[in-house]
C-alpha positions, 0 to 999 in steps of 0.5 A: 499500500502507498500513500501520496506525500500529502497523506497524513502521518499514520498515528495509531489512536489511544487504546480501547483496553487500558487498565482500570484506574484514575488517569494521572495528570501530568499537566492541565493540557494533555493526557500522558497515557498512564493510569492508576491502578496495579496488579495487587488492586485488580488481583484483589477484586478478581478474587472477590468476584470468584469467591463471593460474586458480583453483589459482594464485590459491589459492596466493597466498592463503597469504601473504595469510592469514599477513599477515591473521594478523599484521596484523589483531588485531581480526579474529583476536580476533573469529574466535577468539571465534566459534570458541569460541561454535560449539564449535571453539575450543582452549586451546592458543595455537598451535591458536588460531593455526592455526585462525585461519589456516585461517578466514582462508584459508577466507574467501579461498577463498570470496571467490576463488570468488565472483569466479570464478563470475562469469566462470567458472561452468563450473569449478564444481559447483553443487547445489541442495537445496529447488529444487522448493519454491522453484520452486513459490513463484516460481510465485505471482507475488509474488516471493521474499524470500531471507534469507541470512547472511554465511556461505558463498557467496551468489554461488553461490546467486544463480547457481543461482537465476538459472537459472530465468530470474527476476532476482535482486536483491542488496540492498547498502549504498551503495559496498560492492560497487559497485567490484567490479561495475565491474571485472567489469562485462564478465563481468556483462553479460547475467547476470540480477542486479541490485543495489539500493543501500541509501543510506538513502533511500525509493528503496531500499525502493521498489526492493525492493518493485517488484522483488518486485511484478514477481515477482523474487528479492530477496536480503537478509542477515538476520545484520548490523544497522547501528548499533543497529537490529534486535532481540535474539535468543539465538545460540549461547548469548548474545544478538545483535542481528539485522535484522527488515527481511526479515520485515517486507518479506515480511509487508507484500508477501505475498512468501514468505520463503526461508532459504538458504545457499550452502555450500562442500562442497569445491574448486569444489563448492557446495550451495544449501541452500534451506528450504521457503518461508514465507508471513508475515502480521501477526496482528490484535491481536498485538504486531507486534514480538513476531511479527517476533522470532519470525520472526527466531528461525526463521532464527537457529536455522537459521543456528546449525545450519549454522554448527556444521557448517561454522564456518570458512564464517562471515564476520563478522570483528567482535565479533558479540555485543558483548562488552565485552572480546573479549581475554578469550577469549585468557585461557581 
């Protein structure tokens, strides 16, 4: 495959499989790709799930969520900023704290579900909205670029998609999800999942291209930019940076692109919302960066819509818009 000199550089999008936890904030203008969490914490919850089930594990989330409410001020500020932007804020400090706690608790519930789905899929009710269109897109044999966000539960989406007998390749930063994968290696055996680790080398891009050539699904996130990569787009009334990698991959390979969100509708109940597939191709004579921005905007508009409906399922616990002073949100 060859590209013209004007073809934008292929930059792999941030992952769909990073480790559960709070994102560290290196500066108020960018996400640095790291998450808060570790092997011990994940091992503990995996063990509780195996021994006592999901209900007991959810009870353990109560003190854990309270801990983060007190010990993670950056994440709380980011949560408050998010809730203000999405229209779920409050002027009363007690309401802000309560909603912050609910945000952390909802995040923990989704993380528990993500782990439980690997070994106890029978516990869950999984619905698929848009299945026929996606099946038709898979029938073209070019694979699918599935674009989602750090919103809801990507693992639920992967399980629903894998029932079609097509492998789902989860794009993840090197070292971000591998330790959880190792803890669940036995339960993962036989599942049609593959992990494509993004380490900055050409091998990552080649692995993505190869998976699409085999007619498989490549799942990527469309909301986080590592460093200063990506393009700016208005999101909930203020510009934020979003990666263009998924759309570039789709345009260069001819694989249909599908926007999808795994939405938590209740206890052990998820709905995969998949929008109709779109075929992307660069138009000759037009600015390619402008075309990438247009395709990116379509995803952002859909993300805005579902985020307003389910504000507590947002999982970017850092200053998403790059506010110079996120503390200002507490002064309103």
